[in-house]
Structures are given as structure tokens and as C-alpha cells.
C-alpha positions as CSV (number, residue, x, y, z in Angstrom):
1,X,-163.0,96.9,149.3
2,X,-161.8,96.1,152.7
3,X,-161.0,92.5,153.7
4,X,-163.9,92.5,156.2
5,X,-166.4,93.7,153.6
6,X,-165.2,91.1,151.1
7,X,-165.5,88.4,153.8
8,X,-169.0,89.5,154.6
9,X,-170.0,89.5,150.9
10,X,-168.5,86.1,150.2
11,X,-170.0,84.3,153.2
12,X,-173.5,85.7,153.0
13,X,-176.1,83.0,152.4
14,X,-178.8,83.0,149.8
15,X,-182.4,82.0,150.8
16,X,-181.8,78.5,149.4
17,X,-178.7,78.1,151.5
18,X,-180.2,79.6,154.7
19,X,-182.5,76.7,155.4
20,X,-182.8,73.1,154.3
21,X,-185.3,72.3,151.6
22,X,-188.8,72.1,152.9
23,X,-190.6,68.8,152.7
24,X,-194.4,68.6,152.9
25,X,-195.5,66.6,155.9
26,X,-198.8,65.2,154.8
27,X,-201.0,65.2,151.7
28,X,-204.2,66.4,153.3
29,X,-206.4,65.7,150.3
30,X,-205.3,62.1,150.1
31,X,-205.2,61.5,153.9
32,X,-208.7,63.0,154.6
33,X,-210.5,63.1,151.2
34,X,-214.0,63.6,152.8
35,X,-212.8,66.6,154.8
36,X,-210.9,68.0,151.8
37,X,-214.0,67.7,149.6
38,X,-216.2,69.3,152.3
39,X,-213.8,72.2,152.6
40,X,-213.8,72.6,148.8
41,X,-217.6,72.6,148.9
42,X,-217.7,75.3,151.7
43,X,-215.1,77.4,149.7
44,X,-217.2,77.2,146.5
45,X,-220.4,78.0,148.4
46,X,-218.8,81.0,150.2
47,X,-217.5,82.4,146.8
48,X,-220.9,82.0,145.1
49,X,-222.1,85.5,144.0
50,X,-219.2,87.4,145.5
51,X,-217.0,89.7,143.4
52,X,-214.0,87.6,142.4
53,X,-211.6,90.5,143.1
54,X,-213.0,90.9,146.6
55,X,-212.6,87.1,147.1
56,X,-208.9,87.4,146.3
57,X,-208.4,90.5,148.5
58,X,-209.9,88.6,151.4
59,X,-207.8,85.5,150.8
60,X,-204.6,87.5,150.4
61,X,-205.1,89.6,153.5
62,X,-205.9,86.5,155.7
63,X,-202.9,84.7,154.2
64,X,-200.6,87.6,155.0
65,X,-201.9,87.8,158.6
66,X,-201.4,84.0,159.0
67,X,-198.0,84.0,157.4
68,X,-199.1,81.4,154.9
69,X,-196.7,81.7,151.9
70,X,-198.3,78.8,150.0
71,X,-201.8,80.5,150.0
72,X,-200.4,84.0,149.5
73,X,-198.5,82.8,146.4
74,X,-201.6,81.0,145.1
75,X,-204.0,83.9,145.6
76,X,-201.8,86.7,144.4
77,X,-201.2,84.6,141.3
78,X,-204.9,84.0,140.9
79,X,-205.6,87.7,141.3
80,X,-202.9,88.6,138.7
81,X,-204.4,86.1,136.3
82,X,-207.8,87.7,136.8
83,X,-206.4,91.1,135.9
84,X,-206.0,92.6,139.4
85,X,-203.9,95.7,139.5
86,X,-200.3,95.1,140.7
87,X,-200.3,98.2,142.8
88,X,-203.4,97.1,144.7
89,X,-201.7,93.7,145.4
90,X,-198.7,95.6,146.9
91,X,-201.0,97.7,149.1
92,X,-203.1,94.9,150.7
93,X,-200.8,94.6,153.7
94,X,-201.0,98.3,154.4
95,X,-204.5,99.0,153.2
96,X,-205.3,101.4,156.0
97,X,-202.5,103.7,154.8
98,X,-203.5,103.2,151.2
99,X,-207.2,103.6,151.3
100,X,-207.3,105.3,147.9
101,X,-206.5,101.9,146.4
102,X,-209.7,100.2,147.8
103,X,-213.4,100.9,147.7
104,X,-215.3,101.5,151.0
105,X,-216.8,98.0,150.6
106,X,-213.4,96.4,150.1
107,X,-212.0,98.3,153.1
108,X,-214.9,97.0,155.2
109,X,-214.2,93.5,154.0
110,X,-210.5,93.8,154.8
111,X,-211.2,95.1,158.3
112,X,-213.6,92.2,158.9
113,X,-211.1,89.7,157.5
114,X,-208.5,91.0,160.0
115,X,-210.9,90.9,162.9
116,X,-212.1,87.3,162.2
117,X,-208.6,86.1,161.4
118,X,-207.2,87.6,164.6
119,X,-210.4,86.8,166.6
120,X,-208.5,85.6,169.7
121,X,-207.0,89.1,170.2
122,X,-210.0,91.3,170.3
123,X,-213.0,89.4,169.1
124,X,-214.9,91.0,166.2
125,X,-215.5,94.6,167.3
126,X,-219.1,95.9,166.9
127,X,-217.9,98.8,164.8
128,X,-216.0,96.5,162.3
129,X,-219.1,94.2,162.0
130,X,-221.5,97.2,161.6
131,X,-219.3,98.7,158.9
132,X,-219.3,95.4,157.0
133,X,-223.1,95.1,157.4
134,X,-223.5,98.6,155.9
135,X,-221.8,97.4,152.7
136,X,-223.1,93.8,152.4
137,X,-226.6,92.4,152.3
138,X,-227.1,89.8,155.0
139,X,-226.7,86.7,152.7
140,X,-223.6,88.3,151.1
141,X,-222.1,89.1,154.5
142,X,-222.7,85.5,155.6
143,X,-220.8,84.3,152.5
144,X,-218.0,86.8,153.3
145,X,-217.8,85.3,156.8
146,X,-217.7,81.8,155.4
147,X,-215.0,82.8,152.9
148,X,-212.9,84.3,155.7
149,X,-213.4,81.1,157.8
150,X,-212.5,79.0,154.8
151,X,-209.2,80.8,153.9
152,X,-208.2,80.6,157.6
153,X,-208.8,76.9,157.5
154,X,-206.8,76.5,154.3
155,X,-204.0,78.6,155.8
156,X,-203.9,76.4,158.9
157,X,-203.8,73.2,156.9
158,X,-201.1,74.5,154.5
159,X,-199.0,75.7,157.4
160,X,-199.5,72.5,159.5
161,X,-198.7,70.2,156.5
162,X,-195.7,72.4,155.4
163,X,-197.1,73.2,151.9
164,X,-194.4,74.7,149.7
165,X,-195.0,78.1,148.3
166,X,-195.0,78.2,144.5
167,X,-196.3,74.7,144.1
168,X,-199.9,74.9,143.1
169,X,-201.4,71.4,143.2
170,X,-204.5,72.6,141.4
171,X,-202.5,72.8,138.2
172,X,-201.0,69.3,138.5
173,X,-204.4,67.8,139.3
174,X,-205.6,68.5,135.8
């Protein structure tokens, strides 16, 4: 081993050393309990009647796009606990290149999730909406849209309040 290589190996930082410990900024649930409860109600209403696997796929894709580690950890953990296939979880971020892992309906939901999450870029293209409308009845499509909106709101709250990935407050609340 050369001295330069050894120096590089011994001075490399681990993720824990690279940045100071993250501290949450605000406990949203305590600071705005009515808003928190309303958002929980919208989330529950949006999920009602949707396939639980589809719900997690939507939430994972939006969380990936938004860079929300807290929600990504929570929803991949929920998906695993519900029996989701590990390979599918690995392919969500590249679903267009891995279409064989997802049904046509799931692909339509993932495309709609991307369009709504990134709405400021290109709006929701007619083709993306039409494809989703082919796979979902009107009431179901409305709940999918509500779910996409809800996870985007959760992502923004988690990112704004510096929620820490790996800490699932739902478990400590019981």
C-alpha cells in the first residue's frame, strides 16, 4: 500500500462523521394538532379502498422524488412488513426501465405520481392523466390524486421540520 493510499483510507469519513447530528426543528403534531389531525384524516380517506401495495408504491415514488429520507424509510419499511417483494422496492426509482416488475395499473399510478409531484415542471400531461383514467374508476382516481397530494404534503412537512430517517413516531405513540 502506498503512503498516499493509506492516508486516503485513514482520513476518509463515515456518514456519521460527515455531518453533525440532525436535530428536528419542530414537532408538527404538537405545534399544529388540528392541521395534523386533518392531514391524517385526508390520508386515511385517500387510502380507503385502494390496494395497500399501490398505496406504498405511490408514497415511495413521491418520497424518492422529493428526497424525503424520513418518509422513504417509513414507507419502504411498511411495504416490507406488508410482504412487498424486495426486488420491486429496488426498482421503484427506475420503474420505466423495469416495467416487468409492475402492472400496467401500477405504472399508470407511478407516472401520475411523478407528474403531480413535479407539477411545476410540466403540469400533468394529458397523456399521463388519460392513462391513469384508463386504469382507475373516477372515485378511485380521485383517491389516488388525494394520496399523491397527501404524501407530497407529508414529505414537505418532514423535510421542513428536519424529521430523522429511521425514527418512526407512529411506533412510539402507542
